[in-house]
TORVEX-893666 format. One line per 5 residues: number of its first residue (from 0); their letters; for each residue x, y, z negated of N, C-alpha, C, O. Coordinates in steps of 0.2 Angstrom, whole numbers. Example, Ala and Ser with C-alpha at 12.3 -4.5 7.8 and 13.67 -1.06 7.14 Angstrom:
<recs>
0> AS> 66 -28 -39 62 -22 -39 66 -16 -39 71 -17 -42; 64 -11 -35 68 -5 -36 64 0 -39 67 6 -40
</recs>
This chain:
<recs>
0> MPKPL> 737 403 -797 732 398 -794 736 392 -791 741 393 -788; 734 386 -793 737 380 -790 738 380 -782 733 383 -779; 743 378 -780 745 378 -772 739 374 -769 737 377 -763; 737 368 -771 732 365 -767 725 369 -766 722 369 -761; 723 372 -772 717 377 -772 718 383 -767 714 385 -763
5> FRLLT> 724 386 -768 726 391 -763 726 390 -756 723 393 -752; 728 384 -754 728 381 -747 721 380 -745 719 382 -739; 717 377 -749 710 376 -748 706 382 -746 703 383 -741; 707 387 -751 704 394 -750 706 397 -743 702 400 -740; 713 397 -742 716 400 -736 713 397 -730 711 400 -725
10> KKVFI> 712 390 -730 709 387 -724 702 389 -723 700 389 -717; 698 389 -728 691 391 -728 691 398 -725 686 400 -721; 695 403 -727 695 410 -724 696 409 -717 693 413 -713; 701 405 -715 703 405 -707 697 402 -704 695 404 -698; 694 397 -707 688 393 -703 682 398 -702 680 399 -697
15> ISNII> 681 402 -708 675 406 -707 677 412 -702 672 414 -698; 683 414 -702 685 420 -698 685 417 -691 682 421 -686; 687 411 -689 686 408 -683 679 408 -680 678 409 -675; 675 405 -685 668 405 -683 665 411 -681 661 412 -677; 666 416 -685 664 423 -684 666 426 -678 662 429 -674
20> AATLF> 672 425 -676 675 427 -670 672 424 -664 670 427 -659; 671 417 -664 668 413 -659 660 416 -658 658 416 -652; 657 417 -664 650 419 -663 650 426 -660 645 427 -655; 654 431 -662 654 437 -659 656 437 -652 653 441 -648; 660 433 -650 662 432 -643 657 430 -639 655 433 -633
25> LLGCY> 653 425 -641 647 422 -637 642 428 -637 638 428 -632; 641 431 -642 636 437 -642 638 442 -637 633 445 -633; 644 443 -636 647 448 -631 645 445 -624 644 449 -620; 646 439 -623 645 436 -617 638 436 -615 637 438 -609; 634 435 -619 626 435 -618 623 442 -620 617 442 -621
30> AQYLF> 627 447 -621 624 453 -623 618 456 -619 613 459 -622; 618 454 -612 613 457 -608 606 454 -610 601 457 -609; 606 448 -613 600 445 -615 597 447 -622 591 446 -623; 602 450 -626 600 452 -632 599 459 -633 596 462 -638; 601 463 -628 601 470 -629 594 473 -629 590 472 -625
35> TASLW> 592 477 -634 586 481 -635 588 488 -638 594 489 -640; 583 492 -638 585 499 -642 587 498 -649 591 502 -651; 584 493 -652 586 492 -659 592 487 -660 595 488 -665; 594 484 -655 600 480 -655 605 482 -650 609 479 -647; 606 489 -650 610 492 -645 618 490 -646 622 490 -642
40> FVGLL> 619 489 -653 626 488 -655 629 481 -652 635 481 -652; 625 477 -649 628 471 -645 632 473 -639 636 470 -637; 630 479 -637 634 482 -631 642 483 -633 646 482 -629; 643 484 -640 650 485 -642 653 478 -641 659 478 -640; 649 473 -642 652 466 -641 654 464 -634 659 461 -633
45> SLSAF> 650 467 -629 652 466 -622 659 470 -621 663 467 -617; 659 475 -624 666 479 -623 672 476 -626 677 476 -624; 670 472 -631 676 469 -635 677 462 -633 681 458 -636; 673 459 -628 673 452 -627 680 450 -625 683 444 -627; 684 453 -621 691 451 -619 695 451 -625 699 446 -626
50> YLLII> 695 455 -630 699 455 -636 697 450 -641 701 447 -644; 691 448 -641 688 443 -645 691 436 -642 692 431 -646; 691 436 -635 694 430 -632 701 429 -634 703 423 -635; 705 434 -634 712 434 -636 713 431 -643 717 427 -645; 708 434 -648 708 432 -655 707 424 -655 710 421 -659
55> LLLFV> 702 422 -651 701 414 -651 707 410 -649 708 405 -652; 710 413 -644 716 409 -641 721 409 -647 725 404 -648; 722 414 -651 727 414 -656 725 409 -662 729 406 -665; 718 409 -663 716 404 -668 718 397 -665 720 392 -669; 717 395 -659 719 389 -656 726 387 -657 728 382 -659
60> VFWLF> 730 392 -656 737 391 -657 739 390 -664 743 385 -666; 735 393 -669 736 392 -676 734 385 -678 738 382 -682; 728 383 -676 726 376 -678 730 371 -675 731 366 -678; 733 372 -669 737 367 -666 744 366 -670 746 361 -671; 746 372 -672 752 372 -676 751 369 -683 756 365 -685
65> VKSKW> 745 370 -686 744 366 -692 741 359 -691 739 356 -696; 741 357 -685 738 351 -683 731 349 -686 730 345 -690; 727 354 -685 720 354 -687 715 353 -682 716 355 -676; 710 349 -683 704 347 -678 700 354 -676 696 354 -672; 701 359 -681 697 365 -679 699 368 -673 696 373 -670
70> ALLFV> 705 366 -670 707 368 -663 701 367 -658 701 370 -653; 698 361 -659 693 359 -654 687 364 -654 683 363 -650; 686 368 -659 680 373 -659 680 377 -653 675 379 -650; 686 378 -650 687 382 -644 684 379 -638 682 382 -633; 683 372 -638 681 369 -632 673 370 -631 672 373 -625
75> PVLLA> 669 370 -636 662 372 -634 661 379 -633 657 381 -629; 665 383 -636 665 390 -635 667 392 -628 664 396 -624; 672 389 -625 674 389 -618 669 387 -613 668 391 -608; 666 382 -615 661 379 -610 655 384 -610 652 385 -605; 653 386 -616 647 390 -617 648 397 -613 643 400 -611
80> GWTHI> 654 399 -614 656 406 -611 659 406 -604 661 412 -602; 660 400 -601 665 400 -595 662 405 -590 666 409 -587; 656 405 -588 653 409 -583 655 416 -584 657 420 -580; 654 418 -590 655 425 -592 662 427 -593 664 433 -592; 666 422 -595 674 423 -595 676 425 -588 681 429 -587
85> TKIIP> 674 421 -583 676 422 -576 674 429 -573 677 431 -568; 669 432 -576 667 438 -574 672 444 -577 673 449 -574; 675 442 -583 680 447 -586 687 446 -582 690 451 -581; 689 440 -581 695 438 -578 695 432 -574 696 427 -576; 694 433 -567 694 427 -563 701 424 -563 706 427 -563
90> FRTSG> 701 417 -563 707 413 -563 709 412 -556 709 406 -554; 712 417 -553 715 416 -547 721 421 -546 721 426 -549; 726 419 -541 731 424 -540 729 429 -535 724 428 -531; 732 435 -535 730 440 -531 730 438 -524 736 436 -521; 725 440 -520 726 438 -513 729 444 -509 730 449 -512
95> NFTSP> 731 443 -503 734 448 -499 729 451 -495 726 449 -490; 728 458 -497 723 462 -493 726 465 -487 732 468 -487; 723 463 -481 726 466 -475 722 472 -473 716 472 -473; 726 477 -472 723 484 -470 718 483 -464 713 486 -464; 721 481 -459 716 480 -453 711 475 -455 712 469 -457
100> KQTDA> 704 476 -454 699 472 -456 697 467 -450 699 469 -444; 694 462 -451 691 458 -445 686 462 -441 683 466 -444; 686 460 -435 681 464 -430 674 464 -432 671 470 -432; 671 459 -435 664 459 -437 663 461 -444 657 462 -446; 668 463 -448 668 465 -455 665 472 -456 667 476 -452
105> LRIMS> 662 473 -461 660 480 -464 665 481 -470 665 478 -475; 668 487 -469 673 489 -475 669 494 -479 667 499 -477; 668 492 -486 665 497 -491 670 499 -496 674 496 -498; 670 506 -497 674 509 -502 669 512 -507 664 515 -506; 671 511 -514 668 515 -519 673 518 -523 678 515 -525
110> WNVAQ> 672 525 -525 677 528 -529 674 534 -532 671 538 -529; 676 535 -539 674 541 -543 680 546 -541 685 545 -544; 679 551 -537 684 555 -534 686 561 -539 690 565 -537; 682 561 -545 684 567 -549 684 573 -546 689 577 -547; 679 575 -542 679 581 -538 685 583 -533 686 588 -531
115> FDILQ> 688 577 -531 694 578 -527 699 584 -529 702 587 -526; 699 584 -536 704 589 -539 703 596 -538 707 600 -536; 696 598 -537 694 604 -535 698 610 -539 699 615 -537; 698 609 -546 701 614 -550 708 616 -549 710 622 -550; 712 611 -546 719 613 -544 720 614 -537 726 615 -534
120> YKKDP> 715 614 -533 715 614 -526 719 620 -523 724 619 -519; 717 626 -525 721 632 -522 728 632 -525 732 634 -521; 729 630 -531 736 631 -533 740 625 -531 746 626 -529; 738 619 -530 742 613 -528 737 608 -524 734 604 -528; 736 608 -518 732 604 -514 734 597 -513 731 593 -509
125> LTHDS> 740 595 -516 743 589 -515 739 583 -516 738 578 -512; 736 583 -522 731 577 -524 726 577 -519 724 571 -517; 722 582 -518 717 582 -513 719 579 -507 715 575 -504; 724 581 -504 727 579 -497 729 572 -498 728 568 -493; 732 570 -503 734 563 -504 727 558 -504 728 552 -502
130> MIALI> 722 560 -507 716 557 -508 713 556 -501 711 550 -499; 713 561 -497 710 561 -490 715 556 -486 712 552 -482; 721 556 -487 726 552 -483 725 545 -485 725 540 -481; 723 543 -491 722 536 -494 716 534 -490 716 528 -488; 711 538 -490 704 535 -487 705 534 -480 703 529 -478
135> NQYQP> 709 538 -477 710 537 -469 714 531 -468 714 528 -463; 719 530 -473 723 524 -472 719 518 -472 721 513 -468; 714 517 -476 710 511 -477 704 511 -472 701 506 -471; 702 517 -469 697 517 -464 691 513 -466 689 509 -463; 688 515 -472 681 512 -473 676 514 -468 676 519 -466
140> DVACF> 671 509 -467 665 511 -463 660 514 -467 656 518 -464; 660 512 -473 655 516 -478 659 518 -484 662 513 -487; 658 524 -487 661 526 -493 656 529 -497 653 534 -495; 656 527 -504 652 529 -509 656 533 -514 660 530 -517; 655 539 -515 659 543 -519 655 546 -525 649 548 -524
145> QEMVA> 657 546 -531 654 549 -537 658 555 -539 664 555 -537; 655 559 -543 658 565 -545 661 569 -539 666 571 -539; 656 570 -534 658 574 -528 656 581 -529 650 583 -531; 660 586 -527 659 593 -527 660 595 -520 665 594 -516; 654 598 -517 655 601 -510 649 606 -509 644 606 -513
150> GDSII> 650 610 -504 644 615 -502 643 613 -495 646 609 -492; 639 617 -492 637 617 -485 641 622 -481 642 628 -483; 642 620 -475 645 625 -470 639 627 -465 634 624 -465; 640 633 -462 635 635 -457 637 635 -450 643 636 -449; 633 633 -446 635 632 -439 633 638 -435 627 640 -435
155> DLNNK> 638 641 -431 636 647 -427 633 645 -421 632 639 -419; 632 650 -416 629 649 -410 633 645 -405 631 642 -400; 640 645 -407 645 641 -402 646 634 -405 651 631 -403; 642 632 -410 643 625 -413 649 625 -417 652 619 -417; 652 630 -420 658 630 -423 656 631 -431 652 635 -432
160> YYHKF> 660 627 -435 659 628 -442 662 634 -445 668 635 -443; 659 637 -449 663 642 -453 660 641 -460 654 639 -462; 664 643 -465 663 642 -472 658 647 -475 659 653 -475; 652 644 -478 648 649 -482 651 650 -488 650 655 -491; 654 645 -491 658 645 -497 665 645 -496 668 644 -490
165> AFYAI> 669 646 -501 676 646 -500 680 640 -498 685 640 -494; 678 634 -500 681 628 -499 676 622 -500 671 623 -503; 678 616 -499 675 610 -500 668 610 -497 663 609 -500; 668 610 -490 661 609 -487 661 602 -485 666 599 -483; 655 600 -485 653 593 -483 656 591 -476 659 586 -475
170> QDFEL> 654 596 -472 656 594 -465 664 594 -464 666 590 -460; 668 597 -468 675 597 -468 677 590 -470 681 587 -467; 674 587 -475 675 580 -477 674 575 -471 677 570 -470; 668 576 -469 665 572 -463 670 572 -457 671 566 -455; 673 577 -456 677 578 -450 684 575 -452 687 571 -448
175> ALHFA> 687 577 -458 693 575 -460 694 567 -461 699 564 -460; 688 564 -463 688 557 -464 685 553 -458 684 547 -459; 683 556 -453 681 553 -447 674 549 -448 674 543 -445; 670 552 -452 663 548 -453 658 552 -448 659 558 -446; 653 548 -446 648 550 -441 642 553 -445 638 557 -442
180> DEYYS> 641 551 -451 635 553 -455 636 553 -462 641 550 -465; 632 557 -466 633 557 -473 626 558 -477 621 561 -473; 626 557 -483 620 559 -487 622 561 -494 626 557 -497; 620 567 -496 623 570 -502 617 571 -507 612 574 -505; 618 568 -513 612 569 -518 615 573 -524 621 571 -526
185> YNWKE> 612 578 -527 615 582 -532 609 585 -537 603 585 -534; 610 586 -543 606 590 -547 607 597 -546 612 600 -548; 602 601 -544 603 608 -543 604 612 -549 606 617 -549; 602 609 -555 603 612 -561 610 612 -563 612 616 -568; 614 608 -560 621 607 -562 626 609 -556 631 606 -555
190> NYLSS> 624 614 -553 628 617 -547 635 619 -550 636 622 -556; 640 618 -546 647 619 -549 650 625 -546 649 627 -540; 653 629 -550 656 636 -548 650 640 -545 652 645 -541; 644 639 -547 638 643 -545 637 642 -537 632 645 -535; 641 639 -534 639 638 -526 640 631 -524 637 629 -519
195> QHFGI> 645 628 -526 646 621 -524 642 616 -528 640 618 -534; 640 611 -525 635 606 -528 640 601 -532 645 599 -530; 637 597 -537 640 592 -540 636 586 -540 630 586 -542; 638 580 -536 633 575 -536 637 568 -533 643 567 -535; 633 564 -529 636 558 -527 634 558 -519 629 561 -517
200> IIFSK> 639 555 -515 638 555 -508 640 549 -505 644 545 -507; 636 547 -499 638 541 -495 640 544 -488 636 547 -485; 646 542 -486 648 543 -479 647 537 -475 648 531 -478; 646 537 -469 645 531 -465 648 532 -458 646 538 -455; 651 527 -455 653 528 -448 647 525 -443 648 525 -437
205> YPIIN> 642 522 -447 637 520 -443 630 524 -444 630 528 -449; 625 524 -440 620 529 -441 616 527 -447 615 521 -449; 614 533 -450 610 532 -456 603 534 -454 601 539 -451; 598 529 -455 591 530 -452 586 532 -458 580 534 -456; 588 531 -464 584 533 -469 588 535 -475 593 532 -477
210> RHTIA> 586 540 -479 589 543 -485 584 544 -490 579 546 -489; 587 543 -496 582 544 -502 586 545 -508 591 542 -510; 584 550 -512 587 551 -519 581 550 -524 575 552 -523; 583 547 -530 578 546 -535 581 549 -541 587 547 -543; 577 553 -545 579 556 -551 574 554 -556 568 554 -555
215> IYPND> 577 552 -562 573 550 -568 574 554 -574 580 558 -574; 570 554 -579 571 559 -585 578 556 -588 579 550 -588; 582 561 -590 581 568 -591 583 572 -585 584 578 -585; 583 569 -579 585 573 -573 592 576 -573 593 581 -570; 597 573 -577 603 576 -576 607 572 -571 605 568 -568
220> YNSIF> 614 573 -571 618 570 -565 618 563 -566 617 560 -560; 618 560 -571 619 553 -572 612 549 -571 611 543 -570; 607 553 -571 600 551 -570 598 551 -562 592 550 -561; 602 553 -558 601 553 -551 605 547 -547 611 546 -549; 601 544 -543 605 539 -539 602 539 -532 596 542 -531
225> QYVDI> 605 536 -527 603 537 -520 604 531 -516 608 526 -518; 600 530 -511 602 525 -506 600 527 -499 597 532 -498; 604 524 -494 603 525 -487 602 518 -483 605 513 -486; 599 518 -478 598 513 -473 603 514 -467 602 519 -464; 608 509 -467 613 510 -461 612 504 -456 610 499 -458
230> VKGAD> 612 506 -450 611 502 -444 618 500 -442 622 504 -439; 620 493 -442 626 491 -439 624 485 -434 623 480 -436; 624 486 -428 622 481 -423 615 480 -424 611 484 -424; 614 473 -425 607 471 -426 605 471 -433 599 470 -435; 610 473 -438 608 473 -445 606 480 -447 609 485 -445
235> TIRVF> 602 480 -452 600 486 -456 602 484 -463 599 479 -466; 606 488 -467 608 487 -473 606 493 -478 607 499 -476; 604 492 -484 602 497 -488 608 498 -493 610 493 -497; 611 503 -493 617 505 -498 615 509 -503 613 515 -502; 616 507 -509 615 511 -515 621 514 -518 627 511 -518
240> NIHLQ> 621 520 -520 627 524 -523 624 526 -530 620 530 -531; 628 524 -536 625 526 -542 631 528 -547 637 526 -545; 629 532 -552 634 534 -557 630 534 -564 627 539 -565; 631 528 -567 627 528 -573 630 532 -579 636 535 -578; 626 533 -584 628 537 -590 635 537 -592 637 531 -594
245> SLKFT> 638 542 -592 645 542 -595 645 544 -602 640 546 -605; 651 542 -605 651 543 -613 652 550 -615 651 552 -621; 655 554 -610 656 561 -612 661 562 -618 660 566 -622; 666 558 -618 671 558 -623 675 565 -622 677 566 -617; 676 569 -628 680 574 -628 687 572 -629 689 566 -630
250> QVNLQ> 692 577 -628 699 575 -630 700 573 -637 704 569 -638; 696 576 -641 696 574 -648 694 567 -649 697 563 -653; 688 565 -646 686 558 -646 691 553 -644 693 548 -647; 695 555 -638 700 550 -635 706 550 -640 708 544 -640; 708 555 -643 713 555 -647 712 550 -653 716 547 -656
255> YIDNP> 705 551 -656 703 547 -661 703 539 -659 705 535 -663; 701 538 -653 701 531 -651 708 528 -650 709 522 -652; 712 532 -648 719 530 -648 722 529 -654 727 524 -655; 720 533 -659 723 532 -666 717 532 -671 717 537 -675; 713 527 -672 708 527 -676 710 527 -684 715 523 -685
260> SIESD> 706 530 -688 707 530 -695 701 532 -699 697 536 -696; 700 530 -705 695 532 -709 698 534 -716 695 533 -721; 703 538 -716 707 540 -722 704 546 -725 705 548 -731; 700 550 -721 697 556 -724 690 557 -721 688 554 -717; 687 562 -724 680 564 -722 680 566 -714 675 565 -711
265> SDLQK> 685 569 -712 686 572 -705 686 565 -701 683 565 -695; 690 560 -703 691 554 -699 684 551 -698 682 548 -693; 680 551 -704 674 547 -704 669 551 -699 665 547 -696; 669 557 -699 665 561 -694 667 560 -687 662 559 -683; 673 559 -686 675 558 -679 673 551 -677 671 550 -671
270> SKNVI> 673 546 -681 671 539 -680 664 539 -678 661 536 -674; 660 543 -682 652 543 -681 651 547 -674 646 544 -671; 655 552 -672 654 555 -666 655 550 -660 651 550 -655; 660 546 -661 661 541 -656 656 536 -655 653 534 -650; 653 533 -661 648 528 -661 642 531 -658 638 528 -655
275> VKLKK> 640 537 -660 634 541 -658 634 541 -650 629 540 -647; 640 543 -647 640 543 -640 640 536 -637 637 536 -631; 643 531 -640 642 525 -637 635 522 -637 633 520 -632; 632 523 -643 625 522 -643 620 525 -638 616 522 -634; 621 532 -637 618 535 -632 619 533 -625 614 532 -621
280> GFLRR> 625 531 -624 627 528 -617 624 522 -616 621 521 -610; 624 517 -620 621 511 -620 613 511 -618 611 508 -613; 610 516 -622 603 516 -621 601 520 -615 596 518 -611; 605 525 -613 603 528 -606 605 523 -600 601 523 -596; 610 520 -601 611 515 -595 606 510 -595 605 507 -589
285> QIQAD> 603 508 -600 598 503 -600 592 505 -596 590 502 -591; 590 511 -597 584 514 -593 586 515 -586 582 514 -581; 592 518 -585 594 519 -578 595 512 -574 593 512 -568; 598 507 -577 599 501 -574 592 498 -572 591 495 -567; 587 498 -577 580 496 -575 577 499 -569 574 496 -565
290> RIRQE> 578 506 -569 575 509 -563 578 508 -557 575 507 -552; 585 507 -557 589 505 -551 587 498 -548 586 497 -542; 586 494 -553 584 487 -552 577 487 -548 576 483 -543; 572 491 -550 566 491 -547 567 493 -540 563 490 -535; 571 498 -538 572 500 -531 576 494 -527 574 494 -521
295> IDKSP> 580 491 -530 584 485 -527 579 480 -525 579 478 -519; 574 479 -529 569 473 -528 564 475 -522 561 471 -519; 563 482 -521 559 484 -516 562 484 -509 558 485 -504; 568 483 -509 572 484 -502 570 478 -497 570 473 -499; 568 481 -491 566 476 -486 573 473 -482 572 469 -478
300> YPVIV> 578 476 -484 585 474 -481 590 472 -486 589 472 -492; 595 468 -483 600 466 -488 603 472 -491 603 478 -488; 606 471 -497 608 477 -502 615 477 -503 618 471 -504; 618 483 -503 625 484 -506 624 489 -512 621 494 -510; 627 488 -517 627 493 -523 634 494 -525 638 490 -527
305> CGDFN> 635 501 -524 642 503 -526 641 509 -532 636 512 -532; 647 509 -536 646 515 -540 650 514 -547 654 509 -548; 650 519 -551 653 519 -557 648 518 -562 643 521 -564; 649 511 -565 644 509 -570 645 511 -577 640 511 -581; 651 514 -578 652 516 -585 651 510 -590 650 512 -596
310> DVPNS> 651 504 -588 650 498 -592 654 492 -589 655 492 -583; 655 487 -593 659 482 -592 655 476 -590 649 476 -591; 659 471 -587 655 464 -585 652 461 -592 654 462 -597; 646 458 -591 642 455 -596 638 460 -599 634 458 -604; 638 466 -598 634 471 -601 627 471 -598 626 468 -593
315> YAYET> 622 475 -601 615 475 -599 615 478 -592 612 475 -587; 618 483 -591 618 487 -585 621 483 -579 618 482 -574; 627 480 -580 630 476 -575 626 470 -573 625 469 -567; 623 466 -578 619 460 -576 613 462 -573 610 458 -569; 609 467 -576 603 469 -573 603 471 -566 599 469 -561
320> IGKGL> 608 476 -564 609 478 -557 612 473 -553 610 472 -547; 616 469 -555 620 464 -551 616 457 -551 618 453 -547; 610 457 -554 606 450 -553 605 448 -546 602 452 -542; 607 442 -544 605 440 -538 610 442 -532 610 441 -526; 615 446 -534 620 449 -530 627 446 -531 628 444 -537
325> QNAFE> 631 447 -527 638 445 -528 643 451 -530 642 456 -527; 647 450 -535 652 455 -536 658 454 -532 661 449 -533; 660 459 -529 666 458 -524 672 456 -528 676 452 -526; 673 459 -534 679 457 -538 679 450 -540 684 447 -540; 673 448 -542 672 441 -545 674 436 -539 676 431 -540
330> KKGAG> 672 438 -533 673 434 -527 680 433 -525 683 428 -523; 684 439 -525 690 440 -522 695 443 -526 701 444 -524; 693 446 -531 698 450 -536 702 445 -540 701 439 -540; 707 448 -544 711 444 -548 713 449 -554 713 455 -554; 715 445 -559 717 449 -565 712 452 -569 706 450 -568
335> LGRTF> 713 458 -573 708 461 -576 704 466 -571 698 468 -573; 707 468 -566 704 473 -561 702 479 -564 698 483 -562; 706 482 -569 704 488 -572 703 494 -567 707 495 -562; 698 498 -567 696 503 -562 697 510 -566 697 515 -562; 697 510 -572 697 517 -576 704 517 -579 706 512 -583
340> SGIAP> 707 522 -578 714 523 -580 716 524 -587 721 524 -590; 710 527 -591 711 529 -598 708 524 -603 705 519 -601; 709 525 -609 707 522 -615 709 515 -616 713 514 -621; 707 510 -611 709 503 -613 711 500 -606 708 502 -601; 715 495 -606 717 491 -600 712 487 -597 713 483 -592
345> TLRID> 706 486 -600 701 481 -598 695 484 -595 690 481 -594; 695 491 -594 689 494 -592 688 494 -584 690 498 -580; 685 488 -582 683 487 -575 676 490 -575 671 486 -576; 675 496 -573 668 499 -574 665 501 -567 660 504 -566; 670 501 -562 667 502 -555 666 496 -551 670 491 -552
350> NIFVD> 661 496 -547 659 489 -544 656 490 -537 654 495 -535; 657 485 -533 653 484 -527 650 477 -527 653 472 -528; 643 477 -528 639 471 -527 636 471 -520 634 475 -517; 636 464 -518 634 463 -511 629 457 -511 629 453 -515; 624 458 -506 619 454 -505 622 447 -503 627 446 -500
355> DRYEV> 618 441 -505 621 435 -504 620 433 -497 622 427 -495; 617 437 -493 617 435 -485 624 437 -482 624 437 -476; 628 440 -486 635 442 -483 640 438 -487 639 436 -493; 646 437 -484 652 434 -487 657 440 -488 658 444 -484; 659 440 -494 665 444 -496 671 441 -494 674 436 -496
360> KQYVR> 674 445 -489 680 442 -486 687 444 -489 691 440 -490; 687 450 -492 693 452 -496 691 458 -500 686 462 -499; 695 459 -506 694 464 -510 700 467 -513 705 463 -513; 701 474 -514 707 477 -517 705 482 -521 701 486 -520; 709 483 -526 709 489 -531 715 493 -529 721 490 -530
365> IKKKL> 715 499 -527 721 503 -525 723 506 -531 721 511 -533; 729 504 -534 731 507 -540 736 513 -539 742 513 -540; 732 518 -537 736 525 -536 732 530 -540 726 530 -539; 735 533 -545 731 537 -550 731 544 -547 735 549 -548; 726 545 -542 724 551 -539 718 554 -543 717 560 -542
370> SDHFP> 714 550 -545 708 552 -550 709 548 -556 714 544 -557; 704 549 -561 705 545 -567 702 538 -566 702 533 -570; 699 537 -560 697 530 -557 701 528 -551 704 532 -548; 702 521 -551 705 518 -545 700 517 -540 695 514 -541; 701 518 -533 697 516 -528 696 509 -527 701 505 -528
375> IIADI> 691 506 -525 690 499 -524 687 498 -517 683 502 -515; 689 493 -513 687 491 -507 685 484 -506 689 480 -508; 680 483 -502 678 476 -500 676 475 -493 673 480 -490; 679 470 -490 677 469 -483 671 463 -483 672 458 -486; 666 464 -480 660 459 -480 658 458 -473 659 462 -468
380> SRLQG> 656 452 -472 653 449 -465 646 446 -466 646 442 -471; 642 447 -461 635 443 -462 636 436 -461 640 434 -456; 633 432 -465 634 425 -464 629 422 -458 624 425 -457; 632 418 -454 628 415 -449 622 412 -451 622 408 -456; 616 413 -448 610 410 -450 606 414 -455 601 411 -458
385> H> 609 419 -458 606 423 -463 604 430 -461 601 434 -465
</recs>
């Protein structure tokens, strides 16, 4: 093949590839507007948006190297996707989080605590004790925990607690963490170790005046969410705690994701299993997000939403639940803000959304691997005149 023709064909391949990458990236940015049951696969593009952005940057470098005007293609893509890009990676240096909060601030913590390492508790309580110590170090006023395992204690006539179950009583956590009140929601069908409950919990240092649990079909753990109304001074705030549909990846699934291949029928089946679980997760989270949004819209009070979304920025769930709210990471966070320690370095799937009648003063992700999720904390203050 003559060199001029080869160069022309090569250039066309690069141009087409660049256009495809740009299109997929923008589809990933706007996935929340395109997502339907039949177009569930656009959720994969929101998961891939960061990597598609890197590919586009590599194309820019290539076009600049060959001195081609196609480098300018990145400009309209950047403009069209800018708002969504800043949700993935805010362009700011990390702020200095001060452990002592301002006097008027409310400190919120959200953490998937992975059962506080219950399975290893008797053999080695170090992780459990370290988690308790970390929470006490940062002294949140309100803490929303997901994947909480606990049972009830019984109070005797002398007002002393004794354990009805072997360990992990809610009252023990309340005392150890210096909270005044709590609300625990769980699915009775999924009791843990036949006596402990498995659910989500909100702890508060301020009075809780209203509690509510909402369960939707199929009434499993991820289909339950809760909210409480907390009184702080003259303010009443509605705090939501949620844990959206997890992907339920097995160790085999995770190994395949780390080393994907389609060289055999077994590999193909493993690939299909991963895709099926991704599809189920996207569709379930759509239903859950819509239901949570309905409850947010009903709130007569300013709203805070905490939880494990199991989905990334620009996804349907993220945008639906976060509509009209501020994301604490977007306001004060830096870098990628990864909150899940496995699979990929871009999984910021835990969030604190805050009503716009409040100002986000500071935010931190505590990078200590005590659970498979990193805890996140935000300090917020009521805006004057709101």
